[in-house]
C-alpha positions as CSV (number, residue, x, y, z in Angstrom):
1,M,112.9,68.1,97.3
2,K,109.2,67.3,97.1
3,G,106.7,69.5,98.9
4,S,105.6,66.7,101.3
5,E,109.1,66.0,102.4
6,S,109.6,69.7,103.0
7,L,106.5,70.0,105.0
8,A,107.4,67.0,107.1
9,R,110.7,68.5,107.9
10,V,109.2,71.8,109.0
11,Q,106.7,70.0,111.2
12,H,109.6,68.0,112.7
13,Q,111.4,71.3,113.5
14,G,108.3,72.7,115.0
15,E,108.1,69.7,117.4
16,R,111.7,70.2,118.3
17,L,111.1,73.8,119.1
18,Q,108.2,72.8,121.3
19,T,110.5,70.3,123.0
20,L,113.6,72.4,123.3
21,G,112.4,76.0,123.1
22,F,112.0,76.4,126.9
23,V,115.8,76.6,127.0
24,L,115.5,80.0,125.3
25,V,113.6,81.5,128.2
26,G,116.5,80.7,130.5
27,S,118.7,83.1,128.6
28,C,116.9,86.0,130.1
29,R,116.5,84.6,133.6
30,R,120.1,83.4,134.5
31,T,123.6,83.3,133.2
32,D,124.0,79.5,133.6
33,L,121.6,76.6,133.2
34,S,121.7,73.7,135.6
35,T,121.3,70.2,134.2
36,D,117.9,69.7,135.9
37,T,116.3,72.1,133.4
38,I,117.7,70.4,130.3
39,P,116.8,66.9,128.9
40,D,119.6,64.4,129.5
41,K,120.3,63.9,125.8
42,M,121.2,67.6,125.6
43,V,123.5,67.9,128.6
44,T,127.2,68.0,127.5
45,T,128.8,70.2,130.1
46,P,127.5,71.2,133.5
47,N,126.7,74.9,133.9
48,L,127.1,75.5,130.2
49,P,126.8,79.3,129.5
50,C,123.2,80.3,128.4
51,C,124.1,81.6,124.9
52,A,126.1,78.5,124.1
53,V,123.2,76.3,124.9
54,I,120.9,78.5,122.8
55,L,123.4,78.2,119.9
56,S,123.5,74.5,120.1
57,V,119.7,74.3,120.1
58,L,119.2,76.7,117.2
59,L,121.9,75.2,115.1
60,K,120.1,71.8,115.3
61,L,116.9,73.5,114.4
62,A,118.4,75.6,111.6
63,F,119.8,72.8,109.4
64,G,116.3,71.7,108.3
65,Q,115.2,75.2,107.3
66,Y,115.8,75.6,103.6
67,E,112.3,76.5,102.3
68,H,113.0,80.3,102.5
69,F,115.7,80.0,99.8
70,G,113.0,79.1,97.2
71,Y,113.7,77.3,94.0
72,P,115.8,78.2,90.9
73,L,113.9,80.2,88.4
74,S,113.7,77.3,86.0
75,Y,111.8,75.2,88.5
76,P,108.1,75.5,89.5
77,E,107.3,76.6,93.0
78,A,106.5,73.9,95.4
79,E,102.8,73.4,96.0
80,Q,101.6,74.8,99.4
81,E,100.0,72.0,101.4
82,E,97.6,72.4,104.3
83,Y,99.1,72.7,107.7
84,T,98.8,69.7,109.9
85,V,99.2,69.8,113.7
86,P,102.5,68.3,115.0
87,Q,102.0,65.2,117.1
88,L,103.7,65.7,120.4
89,A,104.4,63.2,123.2
90,P,102.2,63.8,126.3
91,D,105.3,64.5,128.4
92,T,106.7,67.1,126.0
93,P,107.4,70.5,127.7
94,R,105.0,73.1,126.2
95,I,105.9,76.7,125.3
96,Q,104.3,79.5,123.6
97,L,105.8,82.4,121.5
98,R,104.7,85.9,120.9
99,L,106.0,89.1,119.3
100,A,106.1,92.3,121.4
101,G,107.7,95.7,121.5
102,D,107.4,99.3,120.2
103,K,107.4,100.8,116.7
104,R,106.4,97.5,115.1
105,K,103.9,96.0,112.7
106,H,101.9,92.9,113.7
107,N,104.3,90.6,111.9
108,E,107.5,91.8,113.6
109,G,108.7,92.4,117.1
110,R,110.7,91.2,120.1
111,I,110.6,87.4,120.6
112,E,109.0,86.5,123.9
113,V,108.6,82.9,125.2
114,F,106.1,81.8,127.9
115,Y,107.5,79.2,130.2
116,K,106.8,78.2,133.8
117,G,104.1,80.8,134.2
118,E,106.0,83.9,133.0
119,W,107.1,85.6,129.8
120,G,110.8,85.9,128.9
121,T,113.0,87.1,126.0
122,V,115.6,85.6,123.8
123,C,119.3,86.6,123.8
124,D,120.7,87.9,120.5
125,D,124.0,86.1,120.9
126,D,124.7,83.9,117.9
127,F,121.1,84.2,116.7
128,T,120.7,83.6,113.0
129,I,118.1,83.9,110.2
130,H,117.5,80.2,110.5
131,A,116.4,80.6,114.1
132,A,114.2,83.5,113.0
133,Q,112.7,81.1,110.4
134,V,111.7,78.7,113.0
135,V,110.1,81.4,115.2
136,C,108.1,82.9,112.3
137,R,106.8,79.5,111.1
138,E,105.9,78.6,114.7
139,L,103.8,81.8,114.8
140,G,102.1,80.9,111.5
141,Y,104.0,83.1,109.1
142,V,105.4,81.6,105.8
143,E,109.0,82.7,106.4
144,A,111.3,85.1,108.2
145,V,112.4,88.3,106.3
146,S,115.1,89.4,108.8
147,W,116.1,89.6,112.4
148,S,117.4,92.4,114.5
149,P,119.8,92.4,117.5
150,S,120.3,94.8,120.4
151,S,116.7,95.4,121.6
152,K,115.5,97.2,118.5
153,Y,111.9,96.7,119.7
154,G,112.7,97.7,123.3
155,K,113.9,95.6,126.2
156,G,111.6,92.9,127.7
157,Q,111.5,91.6,131.3
158,G,114.5,90.0,132.9
159,P,118.3,90.8,133.2
160,I,121.5,90.3,131.1
161,C,121.0,89.8,127.4
162,E,120.1,92.1,124.5
163,D,116.7,91.0,123.3
164,V,116.4,89.7,119.8
165,G,113.6,90.6,117.4
166,V,112.3,89.2,114.0
167,V,110.5,90.4,111.0
168,C,108.2,87.8,109.5
169,S,106.6,87.9,106.1
170,D,103.0,89.2,106.0
171,K,101.8,86.0,104.4
172,R,100.3,83.4,106.6
173,I,100.8,79.6,106.3
174,P,97.7,78.2,104.5
175,G,95.7,76.1,106.9
176,F,97.7,77.2,109.9
177,K,95.8,76.1,113.0
178,F,96.0,78.2,116.1
179,L,96.8,76.1,119.2
180,N,96.7,76.9,122.8
181,T,98.8,73.9,123.8
182,L,99.2,74.8,127.5
183,H,97.0,73.2,130.1
184,N,97.1,76.3,132.1
185,H,95.6,79.5,130.7
186,I,97.9,82.2,129.3
187,E,96.3,85.5,129.7
188,N,98.7,87.5,127.6
189,L,99.0,85.2,124.6
190,D,98.7,87.0,121.2
191,I,96.2,85.9,118.7
192,Q,97.6,83.9,115.7
193,V,95.3,83.2,112.9
194,E,95.6,82.7,109.2
195,D,93.5,85.7,108.2
196,V,90.8,88.0,109.3
197,R,87.9,89.6,107.4
198,I,84.6,91.5,107.6
199,R,82.1,89.5,105.6
200,A,79.1,91.5,104.5
201,I,75.9,89.5,105.3
202,L,73.0,91.8,104.4
203,S,72.4,92.3,100.7
204,S,72.5,96.1,101.2
205,Y,76.1,95.9,102.3
206,R,77.4,93.3,99.8
207,K,77.4,95.7,96.9
208,R,79.1,98.5,98.8
209,I,82.8,99.4,98.5
210,P,84.4,99.3,100.9
211,V,82.8,96.7,103.1
212,T,81.9,98.5,106.4
213,E,79.5,96.0,108.2
214,G,79.2,92.3,108.6
215,Y,80.5,89.2,110.5
216,V,84.0,89.3,111.9
217,E,85.6,86.1,110.7
218,V,88.9,84.5,111.3
219,K,90.6,81.8,109.2
220,D,92.0,79.1,111.3
221,G,93.0,75.7,110.1
222,G,92.0,76.7,106.6
223,K,88.4,77.4,107.5
224,W,86.6,80.7,108.0
225,K,84.9,80.8,111.4
226,Q,82.8,83.3,113.3
227,I,83.5,84.7,116.8
228,C,81.0,84.3,119.6
229,N,79.8,87.6,120.9
230,A,79.6,86.5,124.6
231,E,82.7,88.4,125.6
232,W,82.8,90.9,122.7
233,S,83.3,94.6,123.6
234,H,83.3,97.9,121.7
235,F,87.1,97.9,122.2
236,N,87.3,94.8,120.1
237,S,85.1,96.4,117.4
238,R,87.4,99.5,117.5
239,V,90.4,97.3,116.7
240,I,88.7,95.4,113.9
241,C,87.5,98.6,112.3
242,G,90.9,100.2,112.7
243,M,92.8,97.4,111.0
244,F,90.5,97.6,108.0
245,G,91.1,101.3,107.6
246,F,88.2,102.9,109.4
247,P,88.6,105.5,112.2
248,G,85.7,104.3,114.3
249,E,82.8,101.9,114.9
250,R,79.0,102.4,115.3
251,T,75.9,100.5,116.4
252,Y,74.0,98.3,114.0
253,N,70.6,96.5,113.9
254,A,71.3,93.4,116.0
255,R,67.8,92.0,115.4
256,V,68.4,91.4,111.7
257,Y,71.6,89.5,112.3
258,K,70.0,87.3,115.0
259,M,67.4,86.3,112.4
260,F,70.1,85.5,109.9
261,A,72.1,83.4,112.4
262,R,69.0,81.4,113.2
263,R,68.5,80.5,109.5
264,R,72.2,79.6,108.9
265,K,74.1,77.8,111.6
266,P,77.4,79.5,112.3
267,T,80.8,77.8,112.8
268,F,82.4,79.3,115.8
269,W,86.1,79.8,116.6
270,D,87.4,78.2,119.7
271,F,88.3,81.3,121.6
272,A,87.1,84.7,122.7
273,V,89.0,88.0,122.0
274,N,90.3,90.4,124.5
275,C,91.4,93.8,123.1
276,T,92.1,97.1,125.0
277,G,91.1,99.2,122.0
278,N,94.6,100.5,121.3
279,E,95.9,97.6,119.3
280,A,96.8,98.2,115.6
281,H,95.8,94.7,114.6
282,L,93.8,91.8,115.9
283,S,97.0,89.7,116.3
284,S,98.2,92.2,118.9
285,C,95.1,91.5,121.1
286,K,95.1,88.9,123.8
287,L,93.4,85.5,123.7
288,G,90.2,85.3,125.6
289,H,88.5,82.3,127.2
290,T,87.7,79.2,125.4
291,T,84.3,79.4,123.7
292,S,81.5,77.5,125.4
293,L,79.3,75.8,122.8
294,K,75.8,74.5,123.5
295,S,74.6,71.1,122.2
296,N,73.0,72.8,119.2
297,G,76.3,74.3,118.2
298,S,75.5,77.9,119.3
299,C,77.7,79.7,121.7
300,A,76.8,81.1,125.1
301,G,76.2,84.5,123.7
302,G,74.1,83.0,121.0
303,S,75.3,85.0,117.9
304,P,78.3,85.7,115.8
305,V,80.1,89.0,116.3
306,V,79.1,91.8,114.0
307,V,80.9,95.1,113.5
308,S,79.7,98.2,111.7
309,C,82.5,100.7,110.9
310,V,82.4,104.4,110.1
311,P,84.6,105.2,107.1
312,G,86.6,108.4,106.7
313,R,85.0,111.0,104.4
314,A,87.2,110.1,101.5
315,F,86.1,106.5,101.6
316,S,82.4,106.8,102.1
317,P,80.6,103.8,100.4
318,S,79.0,104.7,97.1
319,P,78.9,103.4,93.6
320,M,82.3,103.1,91.9
321,T,81.8,106.3,89.9
322,G,80.8,108.3,92.9
323,F,84.0,108.6,94.9
324,R,85.4,111.9,95.7
325,K,87.7,113.1,92.9
326,A,90.7,113.7,95.1
327,F,91.7,112.9,98.7
328,R,91.3,115.7,101.2
329,Q,92.2,115.7,104.9
330,E,89.3,115.9,107.3
331,Q,91.0,117.9,110.0
332,P,92.8,121.3,109.6
333,L,95.3,120.8,112.4
334,V,97.2,117.8,111.0
335,R,98.4,116.7,107.6
336,L,100.7,114.2,105.9
337,R,103.4,115.1,103.4
338,G,105.9,113.2,101.2
339,G,104.2,109.8,101.2
340,A,103.8,107.7,98.0
341,I,100.3,106.4,98.9
342,V,97.2,107.6,100.5
343,G,97.5,107.3,104.3
344,E,101.3,107.6,104.4
345,G,103.5,110.6,105.0
346,R,105.5,112.9,107.3
347,V,103.3,114.2,110.1
348,E,102.9,118.0,110.2
349,V,101.0,120.0,112.8
350,L,99.5,123.5,112.5
351,K,100.5,125.7,115.5
352,N,100.3,129.5,115.7
353,G,99.4,129.6,112.0
354,E,102.5,127.8,110.9
355,W,103.0,124.1,109.9
356,G,105.7,122.2,111.6
357,T,106.9,118.6,112.2
358,I,107.0,116.1,115.1
359,C,110.3,114.8,116.5
360,D,110.5,111.1,116.5
361,D,111.7,110.8,120.2
362,S,109.3,108.3,121.8
363,W,107.2,108.1,118.6
364,N,105.2,104.8,118.6
365,L,102.2,103.1,117.1
366,L,99.8,104.5,119.7
367,S,100.7,108.1,118.7
368,A,100.8,107.2,115.0
369,T,97.3,105.7,115.3
370,V,95.9,108.9,116.8
371,V,97.1,110.7,113.7
372,C,95.7,108.1,111.4
373,R,92.3,108.1,113.0
374,E,92.2,111.9,113.1
375,L,92.7,112.0,109.3
376,G,89.9,109.5,108.6
377,F,92.0,106.4,108.3
378,G,92.3,103.3,110.5
379,T,95.1,102.3,112.8
380,A,98.7,102.8,112.0
381,K,100.6,100.1,110.3
382,E,104.0,101.7,111.0
383,A,105.3,104.6,113.1
384,L,108.1,105.9,111.0
385,S,111.1,107.7,112.3
386,G,114.4,109.3,111.1
387,G,112.8,111.4,108.4
388,Q,112.1,108.3,106.3
389,L,109.5,110.2,104.2
390,G,111.7,113.2,103.6
391,Q,112.5,116.2,105.8
392,G,110.1,119.0,106.5
393,M,110.8,122.7,106.8
394,G,110.0,125.2,109.5
395,P,109.7,124.5,113.2
396,V,109.6,121.2,115.1
397,H,106.3,121.7,117.0
398,M,106.2,118.6,119.2
399,N,108.7,116.3,120.9
400,E,108.4,113.1,123.0
401,V,104.7,112.7,122.2
402,N,102.9,110.5,124.6
403,C,99.3,109.4,123.6
404,S,96.9,107.1,125.4
405,G,95.5,106.1,122.0
406,F,92.0,107.5,122.6
407,E,92.6,111.2,121.8
408,K,90.6,112.8,119.0
409,S,93.7,114.7,117.8
410,I,97.5,114.4,118.2
411,T,97.4,117.9,119.6
412,E,95.6,116.6,122.7
413,C,98.4,114.2,123.5
414,L,101.0,115.0,126.1
415,F,104.4,116.2,124.7
416,N,107.5,118.0,125.6
417,E,107.2,121.5,124.4
418,E,110.9,122.0,124.3
419,A,112.1,120.3,121.1
420,L,115.7,120.7,122.1
421,G,118.2,119.0,119.9
422,C,115.6,117.8,117.4
423,S,116.4,118.5,113.7
424,H,114.4,117.6,110.6
425,E,116.5,114.4,110.3
426,E,114.2,113.1,113.2
427,D,110.9,113.9,111.6
428,A,108.2,111.4,112.4
429,G,105.9,109.8,109.9
430,V,103.1,107.2,109.6
431,T,101.7,104.6,107.4
432,C,98.0,104.1,108.0
433,N,95.6,101.2,107.3
434,V,93.2,102.4,104.6
435,P,90.0,100.6,103.4
436,A,90.3,98.1,100.5
437,M,88.7,100.0,97.6
438,G,89.6,97.5,94.8
439,F,91.4,100.2,92.8
440,Q,94.4,98.0,92.1
441,E,92.2,95.5,90.4
442,R,91.1,98.0,87.7
443,L,94.5,99.0,86.5
444,R,97.7,97.2,85.4
445,L,101.1,97.8,83.8
446,S,101.7,95.5,80.9
447,G,104.8,94.6,78.9
448,G,107.4,96.1,81.3
449,R,110.7,94.4,82.2
450,N,109.7,94.5,85.8
451,P,106.5,95.2,87.8
452,Y,107.4,98.9,88.2
453,E,107.0,99.8,84.5
454,G,104.9,99.2,81.5
455,R,102.0,100.3,79.3
456,V,99.0,101.5,81.3
457,E,95.9,99.3,80.8
458,V,92.6,100.0,82.5
459,L,89.5,97.8,83.1
460,V,86.3,99.4,81.9
461,E,82.7,98.4,81.2
462,R,81.8,98.2,77.6
463,N,78.4,96.8,76.4
464,G,77.8,95.1,79.7
465,S,81.2,93.4,79.9
466,L,84.5,94.3,81.5
467,V,87.3,94.8,79.0
468,W,91.0,95.9,79.3
469,G,92.2,98.7,77.1
470,T,94.8,101.4,76.8
471,V,94.9,105.1,77.8
472,C,95.4,107.8,75.1
473,S,98.8,109.4,75.6
474,E,97.8,112.9,74.4
475,G,98.6,115.3,77.3
476,W,99.9,112.4,79.4
477,G,102.4,113.7,82.0
478,T,103.9,113.4,85.4
479,M,100.7,114.0,87.4
480,E,98.8,111.3,85.6
481,A,101.7,108.9,86.1
482,M,101.8,109.7,89.8
483,V,98.2,108.7,90.2
484,V,98.8,105.4,88.3
485,C,101.8,104.5,90.5
486,R,99.8,105.4,93.7
487,Q,96.8,103.4,92.6
488,L,99.0,100.3,92.1
489,G,100.9,100.8,95.3
490,L,104.2,101.2,93.4
491,G,105.3,104.4,95.0
492,F,106.0,107.6,92.9
493,A,106.2,108.0,89.2
494,S,109.8,108.2,87.9
495,N,108.7,108.8,84.2
496,A,105.6,109.4,82.2
497,F,105.7,108.1,78.6
498,Q,103.6,109.3,75.7
499,D,104.5,106.2,73.6
500,S,105.2,102.6,74.6
501,W,106.4,101.0,71.5
502,Y,109.1,99.1,73.6
503,W,106.4,97.6,75.8
504,P,104.1,95.5,73.6
505,G,101.5,94.9,76.3
506,Q,98.5,92.6,75.9
507,V,97.4,92.6,72.2
508,S,93.8,92.1,73.3
509,A,94.0,95.5,75.1
510,D,95.4,97.7,72.3
511,S,92.1,99.6,71.9
512,V,91.9,103.0,73.6
513,V,89.2,103.0,76.3
514,M,90.2,106.2,78.1
515,S,91.2,109.6,76.7
516,G,91.5,113.3,77.7
517,V,93.0,112.3,81.2
518,R,93.9,115.3,83.4
519,C,94.9,114.7,87.0
520,S,95.7,117.1,89.8
521,G,98.0,114.4,91.3
522,T,96.1,113.8,94.5
523,E,93.5,111.3,93.1
524,M,93.3,107.8,94.5
525,S,92.4,106.3,91.1
526,L,92.9,107.2,87.5
527,S,89.1,107.0,87.0
528,H,88.8,110.0,89.4
529,C,90.8,112.3,87.2
530,L,89.0,114.4,84.6
531,H,88.7,112.4,81.3
532,H,86.4,112.0,78.3
533,G,83.3,109.9,78.8
534,A,81.9,107.5,76.3
535,H,82.9,109.8,73.4
536,L,86.7,109.1,73.1
537,S,89.0,111.3,71.2
538,C,92.6,110.0,70.5
539,P,94.0,110.8,67.0
540,R,97.2,108.9,67.7
541,G,95.4,105.7,68.7
542,G,96.4,103.2,71.3
543,G,98.7,100.1,71.0
544,R,102.3,101.3,71.0
545,N,101.2,104.9,71.1
546,A,99.4,104.4,74.4
547,A,100.4,106.0,77.7
548,G,103.1,104.3,79.8
549,V,104.8,104.8,83.2
550,S,107.7,103.8,85.3
551,C,107.4,103.9,89.1
552,S,109.9,104.2,91.9
553,E,109.7,103.7,95.7
554,T,111.4,107.0,96.3
555,A,111.4,110.5,94.9
556,P,113.3,113.8,95.3
557,D,111.8,116.9,97.0
558,L,113.1,120.3,96.1
559,V,112.6,123.1,98.7
560,L,113.8,126.7,98.3
561,N,115.2,128.4,101.4
562,P,112.9,131.5,101.8
563,E,115.3,133.2,104.3
564,V,118.1,133.3,101.7
565,V,115.7,135.1,99.2
566,E,114.7,137.6,101.9
567,Q,118.3,138.3,103.0
568,T,119.9,138.7,99.6
569,T,117.4,140.9,97.6
570,Y,118.6,144.1,96.2
571,M,118.1,146.3,93.1
572,E,120.6,147.0,90.3
573,D,120.6,149.2,87.2
574,R,122.6,147.5,84.5
575,P,123.5,148.8,81.1
576,M,121.9,147.0,78.1
577,F,125.3,146.3,76.5
578,M,126.2,144.1,79.5
579,L,123.0,142.0,79.2
580,Q,123.4,140.6,75.7
581,C,123.7,136.9,76.8
582,A,120.6,137.4,79.1
583,Y,118.7,139.0,76.2
584,E,119.5,136.0,74.0
585,E,118.0,133.7,76.6
586,N,114.8,135.8,77.0
587,C,115.7,136.8,80.6
588,L,114.5,140.4,80.2
589,A,111.2,142.0,79.7
590,S,109.8,142.1,76.2
591,A,110.3,146.0,76.1
592,S,114.0,145.5,76.3
593,S,114.1,144.8,72.6
594,Q,113.6,148.5,72.0
595,T,116.2,149.6,74.6
596,P,119.4,151.3,73.2
597,A,122.7,149.6,74.2
598,N,123.8,152.5,76.4
599,S,120.5,152.6,78.3
600,Y,119.8,150.7,81.6
601,R,117.5,148.0,82.7
602,R,116.4,147.9,86.4
603,L,116.8,144.4,87.9
604,L,115.4,142.9,91.1
605,R,118.2,140.5,92.1
606,F,118.3,137.8,94.8
607,S,120.0,134.4,95.5
608,S,118.3,131.0,95.5
609,Q,119.3,128.1,97.7
610,I,117.5,125.0,96.5
611,H,117.6,122.0,98.8
612,N,116.8,118.3,98.0
613,N,114.9,117.1,101.1
614,G,113.5,114.0,99.5
615,Q,114.6,110.4,99.4
616,S,116.4,110.2,96.0
617,D,118.5,112.5,93.9
618,F,117.0,115.1,91.7
619,R,118.0,114.4,88.1
620,P,117.0,116.4,84.9
621,K,114.5,114.6,82.7
622,A,116.5,115.2,79.6
623,S,119.4,112.8,78.8
624,R,122.9,114.2,78.3
625,E,122.8,113.9,74.6
626,T,119.7,116.2,74.4
627,W,121.1,119.0,76.7
628,V,121.2,122.4,75.0
629,W,124.6,124.2,74.7
630,H,124.4,128.0,75.1
631,D,127.5,129.5,73.6
632,C,127.1,132.9,75.1
633,H,127.1,131.6,78.7
634,R,129.3,128.6,77.8
635,H,127.3,125.9,79.6
636,Y,124.6,123.2,79.0
637,H,121.0,123.6,80.0
638,S,119.6,120.3,81.2
639,M,116.2,121.9,81.9
640,E,115.1,124.9,79.8
641,V,112.7,126.2,82.5
642,F,113.9,125.3,85.9
643,T,112.4,128.2,87.9
644,L,109.9,131.0,87.3
645,Y,110.1,134.4,88.9
646,D,106.9,136.6,89.0
647,L,105.9,139.9,90.6
648,Y,102.2,140.4,91.3
649,S,100.1,143.3,92.4
650,L,98.1,142.9,95.6
651,N,95.0,142.1,93.5
652,G,96.8,139.2,91.8
653,T,97.7,140.8,88.5
654,K,101.2,139.8,87.2
655,V,103.2,143.0,86.5
656,A,106.7,141.5,85.8
657,E,108.1,138.0,85.2
658,G,111.3,136.2,84.7
659,H,112.6,132.6,84.3
660,K,115.8,130.7,84.5
661,A,117.0,127.5,82.9
662,S,119.1,125.0,84.9
663,F,122.5,126.9,84.8
664,C,124.7,124.0,85.8
665,L,122.5,122.0,88.1
666,E,124.9,120.7,90.7
667,D,125.7,120.2,94.4
668,S,127.0,123.5,95.8
669,E,127.1,122.4,99.4
670,C,125.9,119.4,101.4
671,D,124.9,118.5,104.9
672,E,127.6,117.1,107.2
673,G,128.6,113.6,106.2
674,I,127.2,113.8,102.6
675,E,129.5,113.9,99.6
676,K,128.9,116.0,96.5
677,K,128.0,113.9,93.6
678,Y,127.0,116.3,90.8
679,E,129.3,118.9,89.1
680,C,128.4,120.3,85.7
681,A,131.9,121.5,84.8
682,N,133.5,119.7,81.9
683,F,130.2,118.3,80.7
684,G,129.8,116.5,84.1
685,E,126.6,115.0,85.4
686,Q,123.9,117.4,86.6
687,G,121.6,117.0,89.5
688,I,121.1,117.6,93.3
689,T,122.0,114.9,95.8
690,V,119.7,114.1,98.7
691,G,120.9,116.3,101.6
692,C,122.6,118.8,99.3
693,W,121.6,122.1,97.8
694,D,122.3,124.1,94.7
695,T,122.9,127.8,95.2
696,Y,122.3,130.3,92.4
697,R,124.0,133.5,93.5
698,H,122.4,136.9,93.0
699,D,125.2,138.0,90.7
700,I,124.7,135.5,87.9
701,D,122.7,136.1,84.7
702,C,119.0,135.7,84.8
703,Q,118.9,135.4,88.6
704,W,116.5,138.4,88.6
705,V,113.2,140.0,87.5
706,D,113.3,142.9,85.1
707,I,111.3,145.7,86.9
708,T,112.3,148.6,84.6
709,D,108.6,149.3,83.8
710,V,107.2,148.6,87.3
711,K,105.7,151.5,89.2
712,P,106.6,152.0,92.9
713,G,104.2,150.2,95.3
714,D,103.6,147.0,97.3
715,Y,103.7,143.7,95.5
716,I,103.9,139.9,96.0
717,F,107.0,138.2,94.8
718,Q,106.8,134.5,93.8
719,I,109.3,131.8,92.9
720,V,108.3,128.4,91.5
721,I,110.8,125.5,91.1
722,N,110.3,122.8,88.5
723,P,107.1,124.5,87.3
724,N,106.2,122.2,84.5
725,Y,106.6,119.0,86.6
726,E,109.3,117.8,84.3
727,V,110.9,115.8,87.1
728,P,108.6,113.9,89.5
729,E,108.8,114.9,93.2
730,S,107.3,113.5,96.4
731,D,105.8,116.9,97.2
732,Y,105.1,119.8,94.8
733,T,103.3,122.0,97.3
734,N,106.6,123.3,98.8
735,N,108.1,124.2,95.4
736,V,106.7,127.7,95.7
737,V,108.2,130.6,97.8
738,K,106.2,133.9,98.3
739,C,107.3,137.2,99.7
740,R,105.9,140.6,100.3
741,C,107.8,143.2,98.3
742,R,107.9,147.0,98.7
743,Y,109.4,149.2,96.0
744,D,109.7,152.9,96.4
745,G,111.4,153.7,93.1
746,H,114.8,153.9,94.7
747,R,115.0,150.9,97.0
748,V,113.4,147.5,97.4
749,W,112.5,145.4,100.5
750,M,111.5,141.7,100.6
751,Y,109.8,140.4,103.8
752,S,107.5,137.7,105.1
753,C,109.1,135.1,102.7
754,H,107.8,131.6,103.2
755,N,107.3,128.3,101.4
756,G,103.9,127.5,99.8
757,G,101.8,125.5,102.2
758,S,103.9,126.4,105.2
759,L,101.3,128.8,106.7
760,S,97.6,128.4,107.6
761,S,95.2,128.6,104.7
762,E,93.8,131.9,106.1
763,T,97.3,133.5,105.9
764,E,98.0,132.0,102.4
765,Q,94.9,133.6,101.0
766,T,96.4,137.1,101.7
767,F,99.2,136.3,99.2
768,P,97.8,136.4,95.6
769,G,99.2,134.1,92.9
770,L,99.6,130.4,93.3
771,L,98.5,128.8,96.6
772,N,101.0,126.0,95.8
773,N,102.5,124.3,92.8
774,Q,99.7,121.8,92.3
775,V,96.9,124.2,91.3
776,T,98.3,125.1,88.0
777,H,97.1,123.6,84.7
778,R,99.3,122.6,81.9
């Protein structure tokens, strides 16, 4: 079907929605509709049940909605044409739609309809994706993504029905024209525009990244327009800054902008804006009064709206080379963990020196936005619940959080101090708006079978021109791949490749333009990692020897249970002739090579219970055909170094060490409702399923540290899982467990065991060794 015919059909459906949509509001006001509320041509049976009427309306509307199915791959996409306003008869009943509710982004929510002076909801009985398609396009979105029944976004006003909600695509219809078609003014009508931007006006701001100051402009009817400042408030500015990733607003030099406005005549939007300051996006603000224009085209206030935003510390405007090398939180009381991108994660709060999580009961965008602003971001895009970004460890510090939206910290909000019944399955998370830094435009994956994989190619300046080139693969590993995937918004790394011969990439970008890359894993851009400057060094060259990555939306997260270590520690003297297998696998101190067979080695033994609290299964990097068979122990090693065990003196000197390969990486036990997937017996698959754990008992070989030559005293015991980052995880900081250890020459005690990063930084500094698993260097 041709594009013009499709557009005409959509416009026709829009007209029918304007004509018939008022029937929807009846579904939340009464159980039956009388014939005097329905046009004659629609009346088939007097007192027809409400949902049956709705179904008949929506079925008629739905038959024309085919655009969202797209075209077959062999056909070109239809050209998008400018939106034209439907021509309605003067006597056509007028309605307006809006999206409302809790825990939602601006393009989703409960459907509400304005009719006869009040807002009502829509019943979910017999609602379909086709009806959702009509609603989304009526609101200016390209298409509907999904719809949800049973009051997912909370219940609206009115009795009987379960309120239906929709999720629309983020993409707006090109040329969409916002219309207030009602003759009477609707105070609570949401703002629907094609796009919003902050346009830098002054030359000093045009070159800055990110853009923090300029005109607020809305795209309506395919044209960018300014907003009159007659009714503008600091609450409006707060919302604009927040949606562009900035925690707050500030004053600016109004005189300069007035001079600019006099030189260049503005084009004003037809409406004012009315925000409370708590909205996450301009589209959630309410429509203000119609803009009053003077004969010369200026508005009553006289000038276009200007905002000046305060960026978070990590995003302070500066030349491209001057960004901070890695993201750091601004506040010590709140942090995010387990997120794939900057500004996303499970919310953790520091209380009484210990980090804990927030229960998702009553968790909403208001509370999530307080967290985002506190951390130097903008408003929250999403308030995540149900442990979507992995489960935390330790206590649940807050429950039923209730914020006004203007608190400086989430710790200032009201909450229920009794987290009764809350488990880590209910951990709350956030996705925050962050400033547009342009990082994605300077990096690409080339040659992959899908957008999530390929050879890494970077855009650099050479001799005054911008050119694409490859990254030297020498030393390329998981941390570097993590930064690439984050920079491109593709989630976590699933693999880091030191050659990319199967991904040809762009021939014109074969030359190496970046070498010596070393990342800590927290950087926002690959250019922020340590790397060689103009003097490149890459013996292998680029092309098919260049660095590559594959990315994934989810990742595992291994966490050791510190209580199990503390409760199972003991000391054993074992004869050397019973340690032959362990000796062959280098699980004893080097001095054991001189120990006679009838002599003893003293072993510090303990159990390890390793949980996968992430979002995907933990699988060994090595494929099955490369696993190593150990004949003495009669099993395959899928990871040669899975854990490290170290004993430190109180001044940080290592006095004893041990390590263990993956002895049958498998699911020992799982949480209720989760089935075991991995069992290494009979050359089975190895791994740890999400929600399961692998227990290495204290009585198996190499589950120890050889302390034969250690003198009595006080020590720090440390365990590190996945120490070489062979397998990507969503959080490496919790891969470390530390304990205080006392050895008197006859007995041993383990106490104060905890996961790395679970205590305050002051407490952590009293434990020598690694602070977490991300400060090591390969």
